[in-house]
C-alpha positions in Angstrom: 0.6 -16.2 -3.4 1.9 -16.7 0.5 -1.7 -15.1 2.0 -4.5 -13.0 1.9 -5.0 -9.2 3.2 -6.3 -9.0 7.6 -10.3 -8.7 7.4 -10.6 -4.7 7.9 -10.3 -3.4 11.2 -6.8 -3.9 12.4 -4.1 -1.6 12.2 -1.7 -2.4 10.2 2.2 -1.5 8.6 3.4 -2.3 5.0 6.6 -1.3 4.8 7.8 0.5 2.1 10.6 -1.9 0.7 11.2 1.4 -1.7 13.0 2.8 1.0 15.6 -0.2 1.9 18.7 -1.1 1.2 18.2 -3.5 -1.8 21.5 -5.4 -0.8 20.6 -7.3 2.2 16.6 -7.2 1.0 16.1 -10.2 2.7 17.0 -9.0 5.9 15.5 -6.2 6.2 12.2 -7.8 5.4 12.6 -10.5 7.7 13.9 -8.0 10.2 10.3 -6.2 10.1 8.3 -9.0 10.0 10.1 -10.9 13.1 8.9 -7.4 14.0 5.2 -8.0 13.4 4.5 -7.3 9.9 2.1 -8.8 7.6 2.1 -6.7 5.1 5.0 -5.5 2.4 4.7 -2.8 0.3 5.9 -2.9 -3.0 5.8 0.3 -5.1 6.3 -0.4 -8.9 7.0 2.7 -10.8 7.3 2.8 -15.0 9.2 6.4 -15.0 5.9 7.4 -17.2 3.1 7.4 -14.7 5.4 8.8 -12.4 8.5 10.1 -12.7 10.8 7.5 -10.9 12.1 3.5 -12.3 11.6 0.8 -9.7 11.6 -2.6 -10.0 9.6 -5.6 -12.2 7.9 -8.9 -11.7 11.7 -10.4 -11.0 12.1 -9.0 -7.9 9.0 -9.9 -6.9 9.5 -13.4 -7.8 12.4 -13.1 -5.4 10.7 -11.8 -2.1 8.3 -13.8 -2.8 10.9 -16.6 -1.9 12.2 -14.8 0.9 8.8 -13.6 3.1 5.6 -15.9 3.9 4.1 -11.7 4.3 0.9 -10.5 2.1 3.1 -8.8 -1.0 0.9 -5.7 -1.5 2.0 -4.2 -5.2 1.3 -1.0 -5.5 1.3 -0.3 -9.7 2.0 3.5 -9.7 2.2 2.4 -14.0 0.2 3.4 -17.5 -0.9 0.1 -18.0 -1.9 -1.8 -15.3 -4.1 -4.3 -17.3 -1.1 -5.5 -19.0 1.6 -6.2 -16.4 -0.9 -7.1 -13.7 -0.8 -10.9 -14.4 2.9 -10.5 -14.6 2.9 -9.6 -10.5 0.6 -12.8 -9.7 2.6 -14.8 -11.5 6.0 -14.4 -9.6 4.1 -14.4 -6.1 2.1 -10.5 -5.8 -0.8 -11.8 -2.9 -2.7 -7.8 -3.7 -2.4 -5.8 -6.5 -3.7 -2.1 -6.2 -4.1 0.0 -9.2 -4.6 3.6 -10.0 -7.8 4.8 -11.0 -7.1 7.6 -13.7 -4.9 4.6 -15.2 -7.9 2.3 -16.4 -10.7 2.8 -18.3 -12.9 0.1 -17.6 -12.0 0.0 -13.9 -14.6 -2.6 -13.0 -13.4 -5.2 -15.3 -10.0 -4.9 -14.2 -11.0 -5.8 -10.6 -12.9 -8.9 -12.0 -9.8 -10.3 -13.8 -7.3 -9.4 -11.3 -10.0 -11.7 -9.1 -9.7 -14.0 -11.9 -6.3 -14.8 -10.6 -6.8 -15.0 -7.5 -5.5 -11.9 -5.7 -7.4 -9.4 -3.7 -7.8 -5.6 -5.3 -6.8 -1.9 -4.8 -7.6 0.7 -6.0 -5.5 4.2 -5.5 -6.2 7.6 -5.6 -3.4 10.8 -6.2 -3.8 13.5 -4.0 -5.7 15.5 -6.9 -8.3 12.6 -7.6 -11.7 13.0 -5.8 -13.2 10.9 -4.0 -16.3 10.2 -5.8 -13.6 8.8 -8.9 -14.2 5.5 -7.1 -17.0 5.4 -5.3 -18.5 3.5 -7.8 -15.8 0.6 -7.6 -15.2 0.8 -3.8 -17.3 -1.7 -3.0 -15.8 -4.0 -5.4 -12.5 -3.7 -4.2 -10.5 -4.8 -0.6 -9.2 -2.0 -0.1 -8.4 2.0 -1.5 -5.2 3.4 -1.1 -5.3 7.2 0.0 -1.9 9.0 -1.2 -0.7 11.8 1.2 2.2 12.8 -1.2 2.5 13.2 -4.7 3.3 9.3 -6.2 7.0 8.9 -7.2 9.6 9.3 -4.8 10.3 8.5 -0.8 10.3 11.3 2.1 8.4 13.4 0.8 6.3 15.7 3.0 2.6 14.1 4.3 -0.2 16.3 2.9 -3.3 16.2 5.4 -5.8 17.5 3.2 -5.5 14.4 0.9 -5.4 12.1 3.8 -8.6 13.7 5.0 -10.4 12.0 1.8 -10.3 8.6 4.7 -13.4 10.0 6.4 -15.9 10.2 4.2 -14.7 6.8 2.4 -14.9 5.5 6.1 -18.4 7.3 6.8 -19.3 5.5 3.5 -18.0 2.0 3.5 -17.8 1.3 7.1 -15.6 -1.7 8.2 -16.7 -3.4 4.4 -12.9 -1.9 3.0 -10.1 -1.6 4.0 -8.0 2.3 4.0 -4.5 2.3 3.6 -2.5 5.8 3.8 0.8 6.2 1.8 3.3 9.2 2.0 5.0 10.6 4.9 4.2 8.1 7.8 5.9 7.8 11.0 4.9 8.1 14.4 3.1 12.0 14.8 1.5 11.7 11.2 0.0 7.8 12.4 -2.4 8.4 15.0 -3.9 11.9 12.5 -4.1 9.3 9.3 -5.5 6.2 11.9 -8.4 8.8 13.5 -9.5 9.8 9.6 -10.3 6.5 8.8 -7.6 4.3 7.9 -6.4 0.9 9.0 -3.4 0.3 6.9 -0.2 2.8 7.0 2.4 2.3 4.6 5.7 4.0 5.7 8.6 4.1 4.0 11.8 6.3 5.7 10.3 5.9 8.9 11.5 1.6 9.1 14.2 1.7 6.4 16.1 4.4 7.3 16.2 4.0 11.6 18.9 2.3 12.5 16.4 -0.4 14.4 14.2 -1.5 12.3 12.1 -3.5 14.6 11.8 -0.4 17.1 10.7 1.6 14.4 7.9 -0.6 13.7 6.6 -0.4 17.2 7.0 3.2 17.5 4.4 3.7 14.8 2.0 1.2 15.2 2.0 2.3 18.8 1.4 5.5 18.2 -1.0 4.3 15.6 -3.0 3.0 18.7 -3.5 6.1 20.0 -5.6 7.7 17.3 -7.7 4.8 16.6 -11.5 5.3 17.0 
């Protein structure tokens, strides 16, 4: 492991490698970290909980070797309890799981903390905020999905993003609030205005020819929405 999540309060961009060029992944990551990115978002999908397949621990292991950025591993899988240890061993710094997939979330959080990583809990667009209120104080971050999980490039869902508002009002700066889905220079200030401080962007970064400029554009726009 290389680092810890920044404390709540700073606006951070977490580019999602789901949209990166996997034939040049080390270079892709280097371009965004050289532009000031401190968190790299890694989407793990099992083809069961979400309708897509992505990467496993071996890829995380190689990413770990090429960057000191915080590896924010988002487990969109049916059985995160079983597989989380493998991702931690591979070099994940932070593990986020879906509240919909875990029967005993408190135990899951405690187990992850014993492994030495920070922890996040995720809300799908159709999952109510109330479902996580009891466990948020035990977490370092809440991830609010602003698209249906599974594929990049989807349209931003404003109603889902508004879940950030009650979360920020209730928990203040005790937890980071991450948003994932449809984030670009137009939507970044909106979600920051709602209370988000960690922005996952895939296509809006890696789909642009100039990655550093894309990073700067999103961060500059996000700061316009900061309360």
